[in-house]
ModelCIF file with pLDDT and N, C-alpha, C, O atoms, coordinates in Angstrom:
data_MODEL
#
_entry.id   MODEL 
#
_entity.id                         1 
_entity.type                       polymer 
_entity.pdbx_number_of_molecules   1 
#
_entity_poly.entity_id                      1 
_entity_poly.type                           'polypeptide(L)' 
_entity_poly.nstd_linkage                   no 
_entity_poly.nstd_monomer                   no 
_entity_poly.pdbx_seq_one_letter_code       MSDHSEIVYSTADGMDYPAHENTYNTFIKFGTIGSVAVIIVVSLMAIFLT 
_entity_poly.pdbx_seq_one_letter_code_can   MSDHSEIVYSTADGMDYPAHENTYNTFIKFGTIGSVAVIIVVSLMAIFLT 
_entity_poly.pdbx_strand_id                 A 
#
loop_
_entity_poly_seq.entity_id 
_entity_poly_seq.num 
_entity_poly_seq.mon_id 
_entity_poly_seq.hetero 
1 1  MET n 
1 2  SER n 
1 3  ASP n 
1 4  HIS n 
1 5  SER n 
1 6  GLU n 
1 7  ILE n 
1 8  VAL n 
1 9  TYR n 
1 10 SER n 
1 11 THR n 
1 12 ALA n 
1 13 ASP n 
1 14 GLY n 
1 15 MET n 
1 16 ASP n 
1 17 TYR n 
1 18 PRO n 
1 19 ALA n 
1 20 HIS n 
1 21 GLU n 
1 22 ASN n 
1 23 THR n 
1 24 TYR n 
1 25 ASN n 
1 26 THR n 
1 27 PHE n 
1 28 ILE n 
1 29 LYS n 
1 30 PHE n 
1 31 GLY n 
1 32 THR n 
1 33 ILE n 
1 34 GLY n 
1 35 SER n 
1 36 VAL n 
1 37 ALA n 
1 38 VAL n 
1 39 ILE n 
1 40 ILE n 
1 41 VAL n 
1 42 VAL n 
1 43 SER n 
1 44 LEU n 
1 45 MET n 
1 46 ALA n 
1 47 ILE n 
1 48 PHE n 
1 49 LEU n 
1 50 THR n 
#
_struct_asym.id          A 
_struct_asym.entity_id   1 
#
loop_
_ma_qa_metric.id 
_ma_qa_metric.mode 
_ma_qa_metric.name 
_ma_qa_metric.software_group_id 
_ma_qa_metric.type 
1 global pLDDT . pLDDT 
2 local  pLDDT . pLDDT 
#
_ma_qa_metric_global.metric_id      1 
_ma_qa_metric_global.metric_value   85.12 
_ma_qa_metric_global.model_id       1 
_ma_qa_metric_global.ordinal_id     1 
#
loop_
_ma_qa_metric_local.label_asym_id 
_ma_qa_metric_local.label_comp_id 
_ma_qa_metric_local.label_seq_id 
_ma_qa_metric_local.metric_id 
_ma_qa_metric_local.metric_value 
_ma_qa_metric_local.model_id 
_ma_qa_metric_local.ordinal_id 
A MET 1  2 55.00 1 1  
A SER 2  2 63.00 1 2  
A ASP 3  2 68.00 1 3  
A HIS 4  2 68.00 1 4  
A SER 5  2 71.00 1 5  
A GLU 6  2 71.00 1 6  
A ILE 7  2 61.00 1 7  
A VAL 8  2 61.00 1 8  
A TYR 9  2 62.00 1 9  
A SER 10 2 61.00 1 10 
A THR 11 2 58.00 1 11 
A ALA 12 2 54.00 1 12 
A ASP 13 2 63.00 1 13 
A GLY 14 2 64.00 1 14 
A MET 15 2 68.00 1 15 
A ASP 16 2 76.00 1 16 
A TYR 17 2 80.00 1 17 
A PRO 18 2 84.00 1 18 
A ALA 19 2 87.00 1 19 
A HIS 20 2 88.00 1 20 
A GLU 21 2 91.00 1 21 
A ASN 22 2 94.00 1 22 
A THR 23 2 94.00 1 23 
A TYR 24 2 95.00 1 24 
A ASN 25 2 97.00 1 25 
A THR 26 2 97.00 1 26 
A PHE 27 2 98.00 1 27 
A ILE 28 2 98.00 1 28 
A LYS 29 2 98.00 1 29 
A PHE 30 2 98.00 1 30 
A GLY 31 2 98.00 1 31 
A THR 32 2 98.00 1 32 
A ILE 33 2 98.00 1 33 
A GLY 34 2 98.00 1 34 
A SER 35 2 98.00 1 35 
A VAL 36 2 98.00 1 36 
A ALA 37 2 98.00 1 37 
A VAL 38 2 98.00 1 38 
A ILE 39 2 98.00 1 39 
A ILE 40 2 98.00 1 40 
A VAL 41 2 98.00 1 41 
A VAL 42 2 97.00 1 42 
A SER 43 2 97.00 1 43 
A LEU 44 2 97.00 1 44 
A MET 45 2 97.00 1 45 
A ALA 46 2 96.00 1 46 
A ILE 47 2 96.00 1 47 
A PHE 48 2 96.00 1 48 
A LEU 49 2 95.00 1 49 
A THR 50 2 84.00 1 50 
#
loop_
_atom_site.group_PDB 
_atom_site.id 
_atom_site.type_symbol 
_atom_site.label_atom_id 
_atom_site.label_alt_id 
_atom_site.label_comp_id 
_atom_site.label_asym_id 
_atom_site.label_entity_id 
_atom_site.label_seq_id 
_atom_site.pdbx_PDB_ins_code 
_atom_site.Cartn_x 
_atom_site.Cartn_y 
_atom_site.Cartn_z 
_atom_site.occupancy 
_atom_site.B_iso_or_equiv 
_atom_site.pdbx_formal_charge 
_atom_site.auth_seq_id 
_atom_site.auth_comp_id 
_atom_site.auth_asym_id 
_atom_site.auth_atom_id 
_atom_site.pdbx_PDB_model_num 
ATOM 1   N N  . MET A 1 1  ? -20.014 19.506  3.104  1.00 55.00 ? 1  MET A N  1 
ATOM 2   C CA . MET A 1 1  ? -19.222 18.301  3.213  1.00 55.00 ? 1  MET A CA 1 
ATOM 3   C C  . MET A 1 1  ? -20.047 17.249  3.962  1.00 55.00 ? 1  MET A C  1 
ATOM 4   O O  . MET A 1 1  ? -20.837 17.552  4.856  1.00 55.00 ? 1  MET A O  1 
ATOM 5   N N  . SER A 1 2  ? -19.830 16.046  3.564  1.00 63.00 ? 2  SER A N  1 
ATOM 6   C CA . SER A 1 2  ? -20.569 14.978  4.232  1.00 63.00 ? 2  SER A CA 1 
ATOM 7   C C  . SER A 1 2  ? -19.900 14.645  5.563  1.00 63.00 ? 2  SER A C  1 
ATOM 8   O O  . SER A 1 2  ? -18.706 14.869  5.760  1.00 63.00 ? 2  SER A O  1 
ATOM 9   N N  . ASP A 1 3  ? -20.696 14.115  6.447  1.00 68.00 ? 3  ASP A N  1 
ATOM 10  C CA . ASP A 1 3  ? -20.196 13.765  7.770  1.00 68.00 ? 3  ASP A CA 1 
ATOM 11  C C  . ASP A 1 3  ? -19.623 12.349  7.706  1.00 68.00 ? 3  ASP A C  1 
ATOM 12  O O  . ASP A 1 3  ? -20.327 11.389  7.394  1.00 68.00 ? 3  ASP A O  1 
ATOM 13  N N  . HIS A 1 4  ? -18.332 12.244  8.007  1.00 68.00 ? 4  HIS A N  1 
ATOM 14  C CA . HIS A 1 4  ? -17.675 10.930  8.008  1.00 68.00 ? 4  HIS A CA 1 
ATOM 15  C C  . HIS A 1 4  ? -17.557 10.446  9.442  1.00 68.00 ? 4  HIS A C  1 
ATOM 16  O O  . HIS A 1 4  ? -17.161 11.189  10.340 1.00 68.00 ? 4  HIS A O  1 
ATOM 17  N N  . SER A 1 5  ? -17.905 9.196   9.633  1.00 71.00 ? 5  SER A N  1 
ATOM 18  C CA . SER A 1 5  ? -17.776 8.648   10.985 1.00 71.00 ? 5  SER A CA 1 
ATOM 19  C C  . SER A 1 5  ? -16.296 8.433   11.295 1.00 71.00 ? 5  SER A C  1 
ATOM 20  O O  . SER A 1 5  ? -15.462 8.337   10.395 1.00 71.00 ? 5  SER A O  1 
ATOM 21  N N  . GLU A 1 6  ? -16.002 8.361   12.557 1.00 71.00 ? 6  GLU A N  1 
ATOM 22  C CA . GLU A 1 6  ? -14.620 8.191   12.992 1.00 71.00 ? 6  GLU A CA 1 
ATOM 23  C C  . GLU A 1 6  ? -14.152 6.775   12.670 1.00 71.00 ? 6  GLU A C  1 
ATOM 24  O O  . GLU A 1 6  ? -14.881 5.811   12.901 1.00 71.00 ? 6  GLU A O  1 
ATOM 25  N N  . ILE A 1 7  ? -12.943 6.649   12.142 1.00 61.00 ? 7  ILE A N  1 
ATOM 26  C CA . ILE A 1 7  ? -12.394 5.342   11.795 1.00 61.00 ? 7  ILE A CA 1 
ATOM 27  C C  . ILE A 1 7  ? -11.748 4.740   13.034 1.00 61.00 ? 7  ILE A C  1 
ATOM 28  O O  . ILE A 1 7  ? -10.942 5.382   13.708 1.00 61.00 ? 7  ILE A O  1 
ATOM 29  N N  . VAL A 1 8  ? -12.111 3.508   13.318 1.00 61.00 ? 8  VAL A N  1 
ATOM 30  C CA . VAL A 1 8  ? -11.518 2.788   14.432 1.00 61.00 ? 8  VAL A CA 1 
ATOM 31  C C  . VAL A 1 8  ? -10.663 1.687   13.824 1.00 61.00 ? 8  VAL A C  1 
ATOM 32  O O  . VAL A 1 8  ? -11.183 0.700   13.304 1.00 61.00 ? 8  VAL A O  1 
ATOM 33  N N  . TYR A 1 9  ? -9.347  1.863   13.893 1.00 62.00 ? 9  TYR A N  1 
ATOM 34  C CA . TYR A 1 9  ? -8.445  0.933   13.221 1.00 62.00 ? 9  TYR A CA 1 
ATOM 35  C C  . TYR A 1 9  ? -8.385  -0.426  13.896 1.00 62.00 ? 9  TYR A C  1 
ATOM 36  O O  . TYR A 1 9  ? -8.116  -1.426  13.231 1.00 62.00 ? 9  TYR A O  1 
ATOM 37  N N  . SER A 1 10 ? -8.625  -0.488  15.183 1.00 61.00 ? 10 SER A N  1 
ATOM 38  C CA . SER A 1 10 ? -8.534  -1.773  15.866 1.00 61.00 ? 10 SER A CA 1 
ATOM 39  C C  . SER A 1 10 ? -9.663  -2.719  15.460 1.00 61.00 ? 10 SER A C  1 
ATOM 40  O O  . SER A 1 10 ? -9.547  -3.931  15.640 1.00 61.00 ? 10 SER A O  1 
ATOM 41  N N  . THR A 1 11 ? -10.747 -2.180  14.919 1.00 58.00 ? 11 THR A N  1 
ATOM 42  C CA . THR A 1 11 ? -11.859 -3.040  14.507 1.00 58.00 ? 11 THR A CA 1 
ATOM 43  C C  . THR A 1 11 ? -12.111 -2.964  13.000 1.00 58.00 ? 11 THR A C  1 
ATOM 44  O O  . THR A 1 11 ? -13.145 -3.428  12.520 1.00 58.00 ? 11 THR A O  1 
ATOM 45  N N  . ALA A 1 12 ? -11.168 -2.380  12.252 1.00 54.00 ? 12 ALA A N  1 
ATOM 46  C CA . ALA A 1 12 ? -11.368 -2.236  10.808 1.00 54.00 ? 12 ALA A CA 1 
ATOM 47  C C  . ALA A 1 12 ? -11.304 -3.599  10.128 1.00 54.00 ? 12 ALA A C  1 
ATOM 48  O O  . ALA A 1 12 ? -10.497 -4.451  10.497 1.00 54.00 ? 12 ALA A O  1 
ATOM 49  N N  . ASP A 1 13 ? -12.150 -3.792  9.147  1.00 63.00 ? 13 ASP A N  1 
ATOM 50  C CA . ASP A 1 13 ? -12.145 -5.040  8.395  1.00 63.00 ? 13 ASP A CA 1 
ATOM 51  C C  . ASP A 1 13 ? -10.978 -5.042  7.413  1.00 63.00 ? 13 ASP A C  1 
ATOM 52  O O  . ASP A 1 13 ? -10.524 -3.990  6.963  1.00 63.00 ? 13 ASP A O  1 
ATOM 53  N N  . GLY A 1 14 ? -10.508 -6.227  7.093  1.00 64.00 ? 14 GLY A N  1 
ATOM 54  C CA . GLY A 1 14 ? -9.465  -6.351  6.094  1.00 64.00 ? 14 GLY A CA 1 
ATOM 55  C C  . GLY A 1 14 ? -8.047  -6.231  6.629  1.00 64.00 ? 14 GLY A C  1 
ATOM 56  O O  . GLY A 1 14 ? -7.095  -6.237  5.849  1.00 64.00 ? 14 GLY A O  1 
ATOM 57  N N  . MET A 1 15 ? -7.890  -6.123  7.920  1.00 68.00 ? 15 MET A N  1 
ATOM 58  C CA . MET A 1 15 ? -6.549  -6.038  8.488  1.00 68.00 ? 15 MET A CA 1 
ATOM 59  C C  . MET A 1 15 ? -6.023  -7.456  8.699  1.00 68.00 ? 15 MET A C  1 
ATOM 60  O O  . MET A 1 15 ? -6.636  -8.253  9.410  1.00 68.00 ? 15 MET A O  1 
ATOM 61  N N  . ASP A 1 16 ? -4.892  -7.765  8.082  1.00 76.00 ? 16 ASP A N  1 
ATOM 62  C CA . ASP A 1 16 ? -4.314  -9.098  8.171  1.00 76.00 ? 16 ASP A CA 1 
ATOM 63  C C  . ASP A 1 16 ? -3.163  -9.058  9.173  1.00 76.00 ? 16 ASP A C  1 
ATOM 64  O O  . ASP A 1 16 ? -2.004  -8.912  8.787  1.00 76.00 ? 16 ASP A O  1 
ATOM 65  N N  . TYR A 1 17 ? -3.483  -9.188  10.452 1.00 80.00 ? 17 TYR A N  1 
ATOM 66  C CA . TYR A 1 17 ? -2.487  -9.040  11.502 1.00 80.00 ? 17 TYR A CA 1 
ATOM 67  C C  . TYR A 1 17 ? -1.388  -10.098 11.461 1.00 80.00 ? 17 TYR A C  1 
ATOM 68  O O  . TYR A 1 17 ? -0.227  -9.747  11.673 1.00 80.00 ? 17 TYR A O  1 
ATOM 69  N N  . PRO A 1 18 ? -1.686  -11.381 11.198 1.00 84.00 ? 18 PRO A N  1 
ATOM 70  C CA . PRO A 1 18 ? -0.588  -12.355 11.119 1.00 84.00 ? 18 PRO A CA 1 
ATOM 71  C C  . PRO A 1 18 ? 0.418   -12.009 10.016 1.00 84.00 ? 18 PRO A C  1 
ATOM 72  O O  . PRO A 1 18 ? 1.624   -12.154 10.216 1.00 84.00 ? 18 PRO A O  1 
ATOM 73  N N  . ALA A 1 19 ? -0.062  -11.557 8.867  1.00 87.00 ? 19 ALA A N  1 
ATOM 74  C CA . ALA A 1 19 ? 0.852   -11.171 7.789  1.00 87.00 ? 19 ALA A CA 1 
ATOM 75  C C  . ALA A 1 19 ? 1.641   -9.928  8.178  1.00 87.00 ? 19 ALA A C  1 
ATOM 76  O O  . ALA A 1 19 ? 2.825   -9.819  7.861  1.00 87.00 ? 19 ALA A O  1 
ATOM 77  N N  . HIS A 1 20 ? 0.995   -8.993  8.860  1.00 88.00 ? 20 HIS A N  1 
ATOM 78  C CA . HIS A 1 20 ? 1.685   -7.783  9.316  1.00 88.00 ? 20 HIS A CA 1 
ATOM 79  C C  . HIS A 1 20 ? 2.784   -8.131  10.315 1.00 88.00 ? 20 HIS A C  1 
ATOM 80  O O  . HIS A 1 20 ? 3.898   -7.617  10.210 1.00 88.00 ? 20 HIS A O  1 
ATOM 81  N N  . GLU A 1 21 ? 2.487   -8.986  11.268 1.00 91.00 ? 21 GLU A N  1 
ATOM 82  C CA . GLU A 1 21 ? 3.479   -9.373  12.262 1.00 91.00 ? 21 GLU A CA 1 
ATOM 83  C C  . GLU A 1 21 ? 4.622   -10.156 11.623 1.00 91.00 ? 21 GLU A C  1 
ATOM 84  O O  . GLU A 1 21 ? 5.777   -9.996  12.019 1.00 91.00 ? 21 GLU A O  1 
ATOM 85  N N  . ASN A 1 22 ? 4.316   -10.996 10.646 1.00 94.00 ? 22 ASN A N  1 
ATOM 86  C CA . ASN A 1 22 ? 5.357   -11.745 9.942  1.00 94.00 ? 22 ASN A CA 1 
ATOM 87  C C  . ASN A 1 22 ? 6.283   -10.791 9.186  1.00 94.00 ? 22 ASN A C  1 
ATOM 88  O O  . ASN A 1 22 ? 7.503   -10.953 9.220  1.00 94.00 ? 22 ASN A O  1 
ATOM 89  N N  . THR A 1 23 ? 5.716   -9.812  8.514  1.00 94.00 ? 23 THR A N  1 
ATOM 90  C CA . THR A 1 23 ? 6.519   -8.833  7.789  1.00 94.00 ? 23 THR A CA 1 
ATOM 91  C C  . THR A 1 23 ? 7.392   -8.035  8.748  1.00 94.00 ? 23 THR A C  1 
ATOM 92  O O  . THR A 1 23 ? 8.566   -7.797  8.464  1.00 94.00 ? 23 THR A O  1 
ATOM 93  N N  . TYR A 1 24 ? 6.834   -7.622  9.875  1.00 95.00 ? 24 TYR A N  1 
ATOM 94  C CA . TYR A 1 24 ? 7.598   -6.858  10.871 1.00 95.00 ? 24 TYR A CA 1 
ATOM 95  C C  . TYR A 1 24 ? 8.752   -7.695  11.424 1.00 95.00 ? 24 TYR A C  1 
ATOM 96  O O  . TYR A 1 24 ? 9.875   -7.204  11.538 1.00 95.00 ? 24 TYR A O  1 
ATOM 97  N N  . ASN A 1 25 ? 8.480   -8.952  11.766 1.00 97.00 ? 25 ASN A N  1 
ATOM 98  C CA . ASN A 1 25 ? 9.536   -9.820  12.300 1.00 97.00 ? 25 ASN A CA 1 
ATOM 99  C C  . ASN A 1 25 ? 10.640  -10.060 11.282 1.00 97.00 ? 25 ASN A C  1 
ATOM 100 O O  . ASN A 1 25 ? 11.816  -10.100 11.646 1.00 97.00 ? 25 ASN A O  1 
ATOM 101 N N  . THR A 1 26 ? 10.280  -10.221 10.013 1.00 97.00 ? 26 THR A N  1 
ATOM 102 C CA . THR A 1 26 ? 11.278  -10.383 8.957  1.00 97.00 ? 26 THR A CA 1 
ATOM 103 C C  . THR A 1 26 ? 12.115  -9.119  8.813  1.00 97.00 ? 26 THR A C  1 
ATOM 104 O O  . THR A 1 26 ? 13.332  -9.201  8.648  1.00 97.00 ? 26 THR A O  1 
ATOM 105 N N  . PHE A 1 27 ? 11.481  -7.950  8.872  1.00 98.00 ? 27 PHE A N  1 
ATOM 106 C CA . PHE A 1 27 ? 12.191  -6.679  8.796  1.00 98.00 ? 27 PHE A CA 1 
ATOM 107 C C  . PHE A 1 27 ? 13.185  -6.543  9.947  1.00 98.00 ? 27 PHE A C  1 
ATOM 108 O O  . PHE A 1 27 ? 14.321  -6.120  9.735  1.00 98.00 ? 27 PHE A O  1 
ATOM 109 N N  . ILE A 1 28 ? 12.773  -6.891  11.142 1.00 98.00 ? 28 ILE A N  1 
ATOM 110 C CA . ILE A 1 28 ? 13.654  -6.807  12.305 1.00 98.00 ? 28 ILE A CA 1 
ATOM 111 C C  . ILE A 1 28 ? 14.823  -7.780  12.164 1.00 98.00 ? 28 ILE A C  1 
ATOM 112 O O  . ILE A 1 28 ? 15.958  -7.438  12.497 1.00 98.00 ? 28 ILE A O  1 
ATOM 113 N N  . LYS A 1 29 ? 14.549  -8.999  11.667 1.00 98.00 ? 29 LYS A N  1 
ATOM 114 C CA . LYS A 1 29 ? 15.609  -9.988  11.496 1.00 98.00 ? 29 LYS A CA 1 
ATOM 115 C C  . LYS A 1 29 ? 16.650  -9.505  10.496 1.00 98.00 ? 29 LYS A C  1 
ATOM 116 O O  . LYS A 1 29 ? 17.848  -9.599  10.763 1.00 98.00 ? 29 LYS A O  1 
ATOM 117 N N  . PHE A 1 30 ? 16.209  -8.983  9.335  1.00 98.00 ? 30 PHE A N  1 
ATOM 118 C CA . PHE A 1 30 ? 17.160  -8.496  8.339  1.00 98.00 ? 30 PHE A CA 1 
ATOM 119 C C  . PHE A 1 30 ? 17.896  -7.259  8.831  1.00 98.00 ? 30 PHE A C  1 
ATOM 120 O O  . PHE A 1 30 ? 19.069  -7.073  8.505  1.00 98.00 ? 30 PHE A O  1 
ATOM 121 N N  . GLY A 1 31 ? 17.242  -6.419  9.599  1.00 98.00 ? 31 GLY A N  1 
ATOM 122 C CA . GLY A 1 31 ? 17.912  -5.266  10.176 1.00 98.00 ? 31 GLY A CA 1 
ATOM 123 C C  . GLY A 1 31 ? 19.002  -5.679  11.144 1.00 98.00 ? 31 GLY A C  1 
ATOM 124 O O  . GLY A 1 31 ? 20.081  -5.088  11.152 1.00 98.00 ? 31 GLY A O  1 
ATOM 125 N N  . THR A 1 32 ? 18.734  -6.681  11.954 1.00 98.00 ? 32 THR A N  1 
ATOM 126 C CA . THR A 1 32 ? 19.721  -7.185  12.903 1.00 98.00 ? 32 THR A CA 1 
ATOM 127 C C  . THR A 1 32 ? 20.897  -7.828  12.172 1.00 98.00 ? 32 THR A C  1 
ATOM 128 O O  . THR A 1 32 ? 22.054  -7.579  12.509 1.00 98.00 ? 32 THR A O  1 
ATOM 129 N N  . ILE A 1 33 ? 20.599  -8.655  11.172 1.00 98.00 ? 33 ILE A N  1 
ATOM 130 C CA . ILE A 1 33 ? 21.668  -9.306  10.409 1.00 98.00 ? 33 ILE A CA 1 
ATOM 131 C C  . ILE A 1 33 ? 22.512  -8.260  9.685  1.00 98.00 ? 33 ILE A C  1 
ATOM 132 O O  . ILE A 1 33 ? 23.738  -8.370  9.661  1.00 98.00 ? 33 ILE A O  1 
ATOM 133 N N  . GLY A 1 34 ? 21.884  -7.260  9.103  1.00 98.00 ? 34 GLY A N  1 
ATOM 134 C CA . GLY A 1 34 ? 22.621  -6.204  8.416  1.00 98.00 ? 34 GLY A CA 1 
ATOM 135 C C  . GLY A 1 34 ? 23.494  -5.413  9.361  1.00 98.00 ? 34 GLY A C  1 
ATOM 136 O O  . GLY A 1 34 ? 24.628  -5.076  9.018  1.00 98.00 ? 34 GLY A O  1 
ATOM 137 N N  . SER A 1 35 ? 22.990  -5.109  10.545 1.00 98.00 ? 35 SER A N  1 
ATOM 138 C CA . SER A 1 35 ? 23.781  -4.363  11.530 1.00 98.00 ? 35 SER A CA 1 
ATOM 139 C C  . SER A 1 35 ? 24.996  -5.171  11.986 1.00 98.00 ? 35 SER A C  1 
ATOM 140 O O  . SER A 1 35 ? 26.093  -4.627  12.111 1.00 98.00 ? 35 SER A O  1 
ATOM 141 N N  . VAL A 1 36 ? 24.804  -6.452  12.231 1.00 98.00 ? 36 VAL A N  1 
ATOM 142 C CA . VAL A 1 36 ? 25.919  -7.316  12.641 1.00 98.00 ? 36 VAL A CA 1 
ATOM 143 C C  . VAL A 1 36 ? 26.945  -7.403  11.522 1.00 98.00 ? 36 VAL A C  1 
ATOM 144 O O  . VAL A 1 36 ? 28.147  -7.373  11.785 1.00 98.00 ? 36 VAL A O  1 
ATOM 145 N N  . ALA A 1 37 ? 26.494  -7.510  10.283 1.00 98.00 ? 37 ALA A N  1 
ATOM 146 C CA . ALA A 1 37 ? 27.419  -7.579  9.153  1.00 98.00 ? 37 ALA A CA 1 
ATOM 147 C C  . ALA A 1 37 ? 28.248  -6.301  9.046  1.00 98.00 ? 37 ALA A C  1 
ATOM 148 O O  . ALA A 1 37 ? 29.452  -6.364  8.797  1.00 98.00 ? 37 ALA A O  1 
ATOM 149 N N  . VAL A 1 38 ? 27.625  -5.161  9.229  1.00 98.00 ? 38 VAL A N  1 
ATOM 150 C CA . VAL A 1 38 ? 28.357  -3.892  9.170  1.00 98.00 ? 38 VAL A CA 1 
ATOM 151 C C  . VAL A 1 38 ? 29.363  -3.806  10.308 1.00 98.00 ? 38 VAL A C  1 
ATOM 152 O O  . VAL A 1 38 ? 30.486  -3.345  10.100 1.00 98.00 ? 38 VAL A O  1 
ATOM 153 N N  . ILE A 1 39 ? 28.992  -4.234  11.492 1.00 98.00 ? 39 ILE A N  1 
ATOM 154 C CA . ILE A 1 39 ? 29.918  -4.215  12.634 1.00 98.00 ? 39 ILE A CA 1 
ATOM 155 C C  . ILE A 1 39 ? 31.116  -5.111  12.362 1.00 98.00 ? 39 ILE A C  1 
ATOM 156 O O  . ILE A 1 39 ? 32.248  -4.743  12.676 1.00 98.00 ? 39 ILE A O  1 
ATOM 157 N N  . ILE A 1 40 ? 30.881  -6.277  11.784 1.00 98.00 ? 40 ILE A N  1 
ATOM 158 C CA . ILE A 1 40 ? 31.974  -7.191  11.464 1.00 98.00 ? 40 ILE A CA 1 
ATOM 159 C C  . ILE A 1 40 ? 32.894  -6.581  10.421 1.00 98.00 ? 40 ILE A C  1 
ATOM 160 O O  . ILE A 1 40 ? 34.114  -6.637  10.575 1.00 98.00 ? 40 ILE A O  1 
ATOM 161 N N  . VAL A 1 41 ? 32.345  -6.006  9.372  1.00 98.00 ? 41 VAL A N  1 
ATOM 162 C CA . VAL A 1 41 ? 33.162  -5.409  8.318  1.00 98.00 ? 41 VAL A CA 1 
ATOM 163 C C  . VAL A 1 41 ? 33.998  -4.259  8.868  1.00 98.00 ? 41 VAL A C  1 
ATOM 164 O O  . VAL A 1 41 ? 35.189  -4.164  8.572  1.00 98.00 ? 41 VAL A O  1 
ATOM 165 N N  . VAL A 1 42 ? 33.393  -3.395  9.656  1.00 97.00 ? 42 VAL A N  1 
ATOM 166 C CA . VAL A 1 42 ? 34.132  -2.266  10.226 1.00 97.00 ? 42 VAL A CA 1 
ATOM 167 C C  . VAL A 1 42 ? 35.211  -2.756  11.189 1.00 97.00 ? 42 VAL A C  1 
ATOM 168 O O  . VAL A 1 42 ? 36.311  -2.205  11.219 1.00 97.00 ? 42 VAL A O  1 
ATOM 169 N N  . SER A 1 43 ? 34.906  -3.777  11.967 1.00 97.00 ? 43 SER A N  1 
ATOM 170 C CA . SER A 1 43 ? 35.920  -4.335  12.874 1.00 97.00 ? 43 SER A CA 1 
ATOM 171 C C  . SER A 1 43 ? 37.099  -4.929  12.101 1.00 97.00 ? 43 SER A C  1 
ATOM 172 O O  . SER A 1 43 ? 38.255  -4.716  12.467 1.00 97.00 ? 43 SER A O  1 
ATOM 173 N N  . LEU A 1 44 ? 36.809  -5.664  11.044 1.00 97.00 ? 44 LEU A N  1 
ATOM 174 C CA . LEU A 1 44 ? 37.878  -6.239  10.226 1.00 97.00 ? 44 LEU A CA 1 
ATOM 175 C C  . LEU A 1 44 ? 38.701  -5.165  9.538  1.00 97.00 ? 44 LEU A C  1 
ATOM 176 O O  . LEU A 1 44 ? 39.918  -5.296  9.410  1.00 97.00 ? 44 LEU A O  1 
ATOM 177 N N  . MET A 1 45 ? 38.040  -4.100  9.095  1.00 97.00 ? 45 MET A N  1 
ATOM 178 C CA . MET A 1 45 ? 38.783  -2.988  8.491  1.00 97.00 ? 45 MET A CA 1 
ATOM 179 C C  . MET A 1 45 ? 39.705  -2.331  9.523  1.00 97.00 ? 45 MET A C  1 
ATOM 180 O O  . MET A 1 45 ? 40.833  -1.957  9.201  1.00 97.00 ? 45 MET A O  1 
ATOM 181 N N  . ALA A 1 46 ? 39.228  -2.192  10.755 1.00 96.00 ? 46 ALA A N  1 
ATOM 182 C CA . ALA A 1 46 ? 40.052  -1.603  11.799 1.00 96.00 ? 46 ALA A CA 1 
ATOM 183 C C  . ALA A 1 46 ? 41.259  -2.474  12.120 1.00 96.00 ? 46 ALA A C  1 
ATOM 184 O O  . ALA A 1 46 ? 42.334  -1.960  12.428 1.00 96.00 ? 46 ALA A O  1 
ATOM 185 N N  . ILE A 1 47 ? 41.086  -3.784  12.049 1.00 96.00 ? 47 ILE A N  1 
ATOM 186 C CA . ILE A 1 47 ? 42.185  -4.694  12.372 1.00 96.00 ? 47 ILE A CA 1 
ATOM 187 C C  . ILE A 1 47 ? 43.211  -4.737  11.241 1.00 96.00 ? 47 ILE A C  1 
ATOM 188 O O  . ILE A 1 47 ? 44.410  -4.624  11.493 1.00 96.00 ? 47 ILE A O  1 
ATOM 189 N N  . PHE A 1 48 ? 42.756  -4.900  9.999  1.00 96.00 ? 48 PHE A N  1 
ATOM 190 C CA . PHE A 1 48 ? 43.663  -5.170  8.899  1.00 96.00 ? 48 PHE A CA 1 
ATOM 191 C C  . PHE A 1 48 ? 44.141  -3.929  8.159  1.00 96.00 ? 48 PHE A C  1 
ATOM 192 O O  . PHE A 1 48 ? 45.125  -4.002  7.423  1.00 96.00 ? 48 PHE A O  1 
ATOM 193 N N  . LEU A 1 49 ? 43.480  -2.803  8.332  1.00 95.00 ? 49 LEU A N  1 
ATOM 194 C CA . LEU A 1 49 ? 43.877  -1.607  7.578  1.00 95.00 ? 49 LEU A CA 1 
ATOM 195 C C  . LEU A 1 49 ? 44.608  -0.577  8.449  1.00 95.00 ? 49 LEU A C  1 
ATOM 196 O O  . LEU A 1 49 ? 44.822  0.557   8.021  1.00 95.00 ? 49 LEU A O  1 
ATOM 197 N N  . THR A 1 50 ? 44.989  -0.970  9.663  1.00 84.00 ? 50 THR A N  1 
ATOM 198 C CA . THR A 1 50 ? 45.719  -0.021  10.501 1.00 84.00 ? 50 THR A CA 1 
ATOM 199 C C  . THR A 1 50 ? 47.170  -0.389  10.623 1.00 84.00 ? 50 THR A C  1 
ATOM 200 O O  . THR A 1 50 ? 47.929  0.308   11.296 1.00 84.00 ? 50 THR A O  1 
#
Protein backbone atom coordinates (compact mmCIF):
# COMPACT_ATOMS: atom_id res chain seq x y z
CA MET A 1 0.00 0.00 0.00
CA SER A 2 1.19 3.46 -0.70
CA ASP A 3 1.94 5.83 2.12
CA HIS A 4 -0.67 8.59 2.35
CA SER A 5 0.19 11.76 4.16
CA GLU A 6 -2.09 12.91 6.93
CA ILE A 7 -4.93 15.17 5.80
CA VAL A 8 -5.14 18.49 7.59
CA TYR A 9 -8.64 19.82 7.09
CA SER A 10 -7.97 23.28 8.47
CA THR A 11 -5.52 23.98 5.64
CA ALA A 12 -7.18 21.94 2.87
CA ASP A 13 -7.67 23.72 -0.43
CA GLY A 14 -11.13 24.16 -1.85
CA MET A 15 -12.95 24.72 1.42
CA ASP A 16 -15.52 27.49 0.99
CA TYR A 17 -16.03 28.61 4.59
CA PRO A 18 -18.34 31.59 3.89
CA ALA A 19 -20.70 29.33 1.92
CA HIS A 20 -20.51 26.69 4.66
CA GLU A 21 -21.33 29.22 7.37
CA ASN A 22 -24.19 30.64 5.29
CA THR A 23 -25.66 27.17 4.80
CA TYR A 24 -25.33 26.40 8.52
CA ASN A 25 -26.99 29.68 9.53
CA THR A 26 -29.86 29.05 7.09
CA PHE A 27 -30.30 25.53 8.50
CA ILE A 28 -30.43 26.88 12.05
CA LYS A 29 -32.93 29.59 11.05
CA PHE A 30 -35.29 27.10 9.37
CA GLY A 31 -34.94 24.72 12.30
CA THR A 32 -35.89 27.48 14.72
CA ILE A 33 -38.85 28.61 12.59
CA GLY A 34 -40.04 25.01 12.23
CA SER A 35 -39.79 24.37 15.96
CA VAL A 36 -41.75 27.54 16.77
CA ALA A 37 -44.40 26.58 14.22
CA VAL A 38 -44.81 23.14 15.78
CA ILE A 39 -45.07 24.65 19.27
CA ILE A 40 -47.76 27.05 18.05
CA VAL A 41 -49.75 24.29 16.35
CA VAL A 42 -49.58 22.01 19.39
CA SER A 43 -50.57 24.88 21.68
CA LEU A 44 -53.56 25.76 19.50
CA MET A 45 -54.60 22.11 19.39
CA ALA A 46 -54.44 21.97 23.18
CA ILE A 47 -56.60 25.08 23.48
CA PHE A 48 -59.25 24.32 20.86
CA LEU A 49 -59.47 20.52 20.95
CA THR A 50 -59.95 20.06 24.69
